[in-house]
C-alpha positions in Angstrom: 0.0 0.0 0.0 1.3 3.4 -1.0 1.6 6.4 1.4 -0.8 9.2 0.9 0.4 12.4 -0.9 0.1 14.4 2.3 2.4 12.0 4.2 4.9 12.1 1.3 5.1 15.8 1.5 5.5 15.8 5.3 8.2 13.1 5.0 10.0 15.2 2.4 10.0 18.3 4.5 11.3 16.3 7.5 14.2 14.8 5.5 15.2 18.2 4.1 15.3 19.6 7.6 17.5 16.8 8.8 20.0 16.8 5.9 20.1 20.5 5.3 20.3 20.0 1.6 19.0 17.4 -0.8 18.4 16.5 -4.4 14.7 15.7 -4.7 14.1 12.6 -6.8 10.7 10.8 -6.9 11.1 7.1 -6.6 12.1 5.5 -9.9 12.5 8.8 -11.8 16.3 8.7 -12.2 17.1 5.1 -11.4 19.3 4.1 -8.5 21.1 7.1 -6.9 24.9 7.2 -7.2 26.8 7.9 -4.0 29.0 11.0 -4.2 32.4 11.4 -2.5 32.4 13.2 0.8 33.2 16.9 0.9 36.1 18.3 3.0 34.7 21.2 4.9 35.9 23.5 7.7 34.9 22.5 11.3 32.4 24.8 13.0 33.5 24.2 16.6 36.8 23.4 18.3 37.8 22.7 21.9 41.1 23.2 23.6 42.3 22.6 27.2 45.4 24.2 28.8 46.7 22.6 32.1 47.4 24.7 35.2 50.8 26.3 34.4 52.9 26.2 37.6 52.8 26.3 41.4 55.9 28.5 41.6 55.9 32.1 42.8 58.7 32.7 40.2 56.7 31.6 37.2 55.8 33.9 34.4 53.2 32.5 32.0 52.2 33.7 28.5 49.0 32.4 26.8 48.7 32.8 23.0 45.7 32.1 20.9 45.6 32.0 17.1 43.4 31.0 14.1 44.8 31.0 10.5 43.4 33.6 8.2 41.0 32.3 5.6 40.6 28.9 7.3 36.8 28.9 7.3 33.7 30.7 6.3 30.3 31.2 7.8 29.6 33.2 10.9 32.2 35.3 12.6 32.2 33.1 15.8 34.3 33.4 18.9 37.5 31.8 20.4 37.8 32.1 24.1 39.9 30.5 26.9 38.2 30.6 30.3 39.3 29.4 33.8 38.4 25.9 34.8 36.5 26.6 38.0 34.4 23.7 39.4 31.0 24.2 40.9 30.7 22.8 44.4 28.0 20.1 44.5 26.7 21.2 47.9 26.7 24.9 47.1 23.0 25.9 46.8 23.9 29.4 45.4 26.1 27.8 42.8 23.3 25.3 41.9 20.9 28.2 41.5 23.4 30.1 39.3 23.9 27.0 37.2 20.1 26.7 36.7 19.9 30.4 35.8 22.7 29.9 33.3 20.8 27.0 31.7 17.7 29.2 31.5 19.8 32.0 30.0 19.5 34.3 33.0 22.9 34.1 34.6 25.0 37.2 34.8 28.7 36.8 33.9 30.9 36.1 36.9 34.7 36.3 37.3 35.0 32.6 36.4 33.0 33.2 33.1 35.3 36.0 32.0 37.8 34.9 29.3 41.5 35.0 30.1 42.0 35.3 26.3 39.5 36.2 23.6 40.5 36.1 19.9 39.0 38.9 17.8 39.9 37.9 14.3 41.7 35.1 12.4 45.2 35.8 11.1 46.5 37.7 14.2 47.4 36.1 17.5 46.4 37.6 20.9 48.3 37.1 24.2 47.8 37.4 27.9 50.2 37.1 30.8 50.0 35.9 34.4 52.4 35.5 37.3 49.9 33.9 39.7 51.2 30.8 41.3 47.6 29.5 41.5 46.7 30.2 37.9 44.0 27.7 36.9 43.7 25.4 34.0 41.8 26.9 31.0 38.9 25.6 29.0 38.6 26.9 25.5 36.0 26.9 22.7 36.1 28.3 19.2 33.1 28.6 16.9 32.4 29.9 13.3 35.4 31.3 11.4 37.5 31.1 14.5 37.3 27.3 14.8 39.2 25.8 11.9 42.9 25.4 12.8 42.5 27.2 16.2 45.6 26.8 18.3 46.7 28.0 21.7 50.1 27.9 23.4 51.0 28.1 27.1 54.6 29.1 27.8 55.9 29.4 31.3 59.4 30.6 32.3 60.6 29.7 35.8 63.8 31.6 36.7 65.0 29.5 39.7 64.4 26.6 41.9 64.1 22.8 41.2 61.5 23.5 38.5 63.5 26.2 36.7 63.3 26.2 32.9 61.0 26.9 30.0 57.8 24.9 30.0 55.8 25.0 26.8 52.6 23.1 25.8 50.2 23.4 22.9 46.8 23.3 24.5 45.1 20.0 23.4 41.7 18.7 22.5 39.8 16.5 25.1 39.9 12.8 24.4 39.4 9.4 26.1 42.8 7.7 25.6 46.4 9.0 26.1 49.8 7.4 26.1 52.8 9.0 27.8 56.1 7.1 27.4 59.0 9.0 29.1 57.4 9.8 32.5 59.0 8.8 35.8 58.4 7.9 39.5 62.0 8.3 40.5 63.0 10.3 43.5 64.8 12.9 41.4 61.6 13.6 39.5 58.4 15.3 40.3 56.0 14.3 37.5 52.4 15.4 37.7 49.7 14.2 35.4 47.1 17.0 34.9 43.6 15.9 34.0 41.2 18.6 32.9 37.4 18.0 32.3 35.8 20.6 30.0 32.2 19.3 30.4 29.3 19.9 32.8 29.3 16.3 34.1 32.0 14.6 36.1 34.6 12.5 34.2 36.1 9.2 35.6 39.6 8.3 34.6 41.9 5.3 35.1 45.7 5.7 35.2 48.0 2.7 34.5 51.8 2.8 35.0 54.2 0.5 33.2 57.9 0.2 34.0 60.7 -2.0 32.5 59.3 -5.1 34.2 55.7 -4.5 33.3 52.7 -3.0 35.2 53.5 -1.1 38.4 51.4 -1.9 41.5 48.8 0.9 42.1 45.8 0.9 44.3 44.8 4.5 43.7 45.0 4.9 39.9 41.5 3.6 39.1 38.3 5.5 39.1 39.7 9.0 39.6 36.9 11.5 39.5 37.5 14.8 37.7 34.7 17.2 38.7 32.9 19.2 36.0 34.8 22.0 34.4 37.9 21.5 36.6 41.4 20.1 36.6 43.1 17.6 38.9 46.9 17.3 39.2 48.2 13.9 40.5 51.9 13.2 41.5 52.7 10.0 39.7 55.0 8.8 42.5 52.0 8.7 44.9 50.2 6.3 42.6 52.7 3.5 43.2 55.4 2.4 45.7 57.8 1.6 42.9 60.5 4.2 42.1 61.3 3.8 38.4 63.3 6.0 36.0 61.4 5.3 32.8 57.6 4.8 33.0 54.8 4.7 30.4 51.6 6.3 31.6 48.2 5.2 30.1 45.2 7.4 30.8 41.7 6.3 29.8 38.2 7.4 30.8 35.3 5.2 31.7 33.0 8.2 31.8 33.4 11.6 30.0 36.5 12.9 28.4 39.5 14.9 29.6 42.6 16.8 28.5 45.9 15.2 29.8 49.5 16.3 30.0 52.4 15.4 32.3 54.5 18.2 33.9 58.0 17.1 34.5 60.5 18.6 37.0 63.9 17.0 37.3 66.4 18.0 39.9 69.4 19.8 38.4 68.1 19.3 34.9 65.1 21.5 34.4 61.4 21.1 33.6 58.9 20.9 30.8 55.6 19.4 29.7 55.4 15.9 28.3 52.5 15.6 25.9 50.9 12.4 24.6 52.5 10.2 21.9 50.7 9.7 18.7 48.3 6.6 18.8 50.0 3.2 18.7 51.3 2.3 15.2 54.0 0.4 13.5 56.1 3.4 12.4 56.7 6.5 14.4 58.5 9.8 13.9 59.8 12.2 16.6 60.8 15.4 14.8 63.0 18.3 15.8 66.0 17.1 17.9 68.1 20.3 18.3 71.5 20.2 16.6 73.3 21.0 19.9 71.5 18.3 21.9 74.0 16.8 24.5 71.9 13.8 25.3 68.9 12.1 23.7 67.0 9.2 25.5 64.4 7.2 23.7 61.5 5.6 25.7 59.1 3.2 23.9 56.3 0.9 24.8 54.3 -1.9 23.0 50.7 -1.9 24.4 49.6 -5.0 22.6 50.1 -8.7 23.3 53.1 -9.0 21.0 56.7 -7.9 21.4 58.0 -5.3 19.0 61.4 -5.1 17.2 62.0 -1.7 15.6 64.6 -0.2 13.5 66.0 3.0 15.0 67.1 5.7 12.4 68.1 9.3 12.7 66.8 11.3 9.8 69.7 13.8 9.5 70.5 16.8 7.5 71.6 14.9 4.4 70.5 11.2 4.8 69.1 8.7 7.3 71.5 6.6 9.4 71.3 4.2 12.3 73.0 5.2 15.6 76.1 3.0 16.2 75.3 0.1 18.5 71.6 1.1 18.7 70.3 0.3 15.2 67.4 -1.8 16.6 65.4 -1.9 19.8 63.5 -4.8 21.2 60.3 -3.8 23.1 58.7 -6.5 25.2 54.9 -6.5 25.4 53.6 -4.1 28.0 57.1 -3.3 29.3 58.8 0.1 28.9 62.0 0.0 26.9 64.6 2.8 26.9 68.0 3.5 25.3 70.4 6.3 25.8 71.4 7.6 22.3 73.8 10.2 23.8 74.7 13.1 21.4 73.3 11.2 18.5 72.8 14.3 16.3 76.6 15.3 16.5 76.0 18.9 15.7 73.4 18.5 13.0 69.6 18.7 13.3 67.7 15.4 13.2 64.6 13.5 13.8 64.1 9.9 15.0 62.1 7.3 13.1 61.1 3.9 14.5 59.9 1.3 11.9 59.4 -2.5 11.9 62.6 -4.5 11.5 60.8 -7.2 9.4 57.5 -8.9 9.0 54.4 -7.7 10.9 54.3 -4.2 12.2 53.6 -4.2 16.0 52.0 -0.9 17.3 54.2 1.1 19.6 54.2 4.5 21.3 57.4 6.5 22.0 58.9 9.8 23.1 62.4 11.4 23.5 63.9 13.2 26.5 66.3 15.8 25.1 69.0 17.6 27.0 70.9 20.8 25.9 73.9 22.0 27.9 75.6 20.3 30.8 76.1 20.5 34.6 74.1 23.4 36.1 73.6 24.8 32.6 71.5 22.0 31.3 67.9 22.0 30.4 65.4 19.3 29.3 62.5 19.0 26.8 60.4 16.2 25.5 59.5 15.2 21.9 56.6 12.7 21.6 56.0 10.7 18.4 53.6 12.8 16.3 51.3 12.5 13.3 52.1 14.2 10.0 51.2 17.8 9.3 48.8 16.7 6.5 47.0 19.6 5.0 47.8 22.1 7.7 49.3 22.4 11.2 50.2 25.4 13.4 51.9 26.5 16.5 51.5 29.8 18.4 53.9 31.9 20.5 57.0 32.3 18.3 59.3 35.2 19.1 61.9 37.2 17.3 65.1 35.3 16.8 64.0 32.6 19.2 62.2 30.0 17.1 63.5 27.1 14.9 61.2 25.0 12.8 62.1 21.4 12.0 60.6 19.8 8.9 61.1 16.0 8.3 60.1 14.0 5.3 60.5 10.3 6.3 59.5 9.1 2.9 59.3 10.9 -0.4 60.6 14.5 -0.9 58.0 17.1 0.0 57.3 20.8 -0.5 55.8 22.8 2.3 54.5 26.3 2.7 55.3 28.1 5.9 53.3 31.2 6.9 54.4 33.5 9.7 51.3 35.4 10.8 51.0 39.0 11.6 52.4 39.9 15.0 50.3 40.2 18.1 51.2 43.9 18.4 51.9 44.7 14.8 53.5 43.5 11.5 52.5 41.8 8.3 52.5 38.1 7.6 55.2 36.5 5.4 55.1 33.3 3.4 57.9 31.0 2.2 58.1 27.6 0.6 60.6 24.9 1.5 61.6 21.6 -0.2 62.4 18.8 2.3 64.4 16.0 0.8 63.1 12.5 1.5 64.8 10.8 4.5 66.1 14.1 5.9 65.4 16.8 8.4 65.5 20.5 7.4 65.9 23.1 10.2 64.8 26.6 9.2 64.7 29.9 11.1 61.3 31.2 10.1 61.1 34.3 8.0 59.6 36.6 10.6 56.6 38.9 9.8 57.8 42.3 8.4 57.6 45.0 11.0 57.1 42.4 13.8 55.9 43.5 17.1 55.0 41.0 19.8 54.8 37.3 19.0 53.6 35.5 15.9 52.2 32.1 14.9 53.5 29.6 12.3 51.3 27.6 9.9 52.8 24.7 7.9 50.9 23.3 4.9 52.0 20.3 2.8 51.9 21.4 -0.8 53.1 18.3 -2.6 55.1 15.1 -2.2 55.3 12.7 0.8 54.2 13.2 4.4 55.9 15.8 6.5 56.4 15.8 10.3 57.2 19.1 12.1 58.2 20.6 15.4 59.1 24.0 16.7 61.8 24.7 19.2 61.5 27.9 21.3 64.7 29.0 23.0 65.1 31.8 25.6 68.5 32.3 27.2 68.5 33.2 30.9 71.4 33.4 33.2 73.7 31.6 30.7 71.2 28.7 30.3 69.5 27.9 27.0 66.1 27.2 28.4 64.0 25.7 25.6 60.8 23.8 24.8 59.8 21.7 21.8 56.2 21.5 20.4 55.2 19.1 17.7 52.8 20.1 14.9 50.3 17.4 14.1 47.4 18.1 11.7 45.2 20.7 13.2 41.9 18.9 12.4 40.5 22.1 10.9 38.5 20.3 8.2 36.3 17.1 8.3 34.8 14.8 5.8 31.1 15.6 5.3 29.1 13.0 3.4 27.1 14.2 0.4 23.5 13.4 1.1 20.7 12.9 -1.4 17.1 12.5 -0.6 15.5 9.2 -1.6 11.8 9.3 -1.3 11.5 5.6 -1.9 12.2 5.1 1.9 8.7 6.4 2.5 7.1 3.5 0.6 5.5 0.7 2.6 
């Protein structure tokens, strides 16, 4: 039995409302519809989370927010970073405020006011704080501000056990993170920061793995992260085992979180350790500084199988294997590490792990990098990272202080690098570079003309094979080259949107 004409019209209106666009075809008029390829369109909303920067009274933190010019269309939108301030469950006034907010009646309070608000794409904005209790930040971008939105948190600590330059690209919330390179040793103070951007509590589990396997922990399961708040946890309090090299696995059983590990090492410095790329058979860790005095590789195989990987440095002119460390055996669910010493020998490089032979076993990895020696040394971390893809970016670049590392692990590639307008003035510059396959190219970015303030870098793959990238920011203080390295994975500024056609035949009985 056929549907009535009235129900057909009602059904057609409902379908058009759901899809937003459709090609109207009566059943049988044009034969079987042909599926069309998905369109690649700019995202309309982005979320970023920045961990609480430092507990030191000597810390100076700069936040930088940036969206590439011309990245998206549509409405103007906003991009704001706000404090993560939890609402007390037993606070009746807070509950009333939350209800008023839901009903659209709530007036803006101090916790609602943005720390940073981006006005327009193409030009970064900055904000500073020296507060030792500065909170984590929760950020949302919409409309034209969303595609490629990036935020950087850079903290300089001038003295004490945590002295150094700590940099982190604020990351998107997720449900699964791997952190090879952490530690529970006495000389380390490693804190895992979990930030919940949502209005419901998140519940996270933390697993720790050392060289002998899982570390005993009775308190790492079922950690509650209250709504719109951040929880720092000292890793050494989660286990009684003091271990130099640890892999941390964070998952959520409810909700989602942002996660990052803040490392402070006695007599060596401090920095943020961000998550490795998802487990896979081949990994790239780009941007080892040419003057690195020590490089330590930490890797982990999360599956049931052991992994044997080839270790190669992609140098300035060609790839090569470090003497005596050309391969690494990684036992299943056991953290493996190797000291590569001054593997770069005065030239820039990137490290690639790939299967020795046969089946590729998924692994995660990160590098601990040291520059200087004695009381002049400083540390930074380089996790394995995904390719740049269509576009990637990093904020908070400063005059004569930034170095961009570009690595093409396979075929030769061509990339376009855009230095944005300055936060306080200047015009953007654009330059194209060719990266030879199997090598690393270090470039000092061509700074914006008339630069005032800081600027952002955007890297786009124009042709050729995949490119991995990292930015090293160096600020010399008291004779110490304090530095931090941020990787540049794809910014996720576009997504595949299926092409939808309306098929009225679904309305037939």
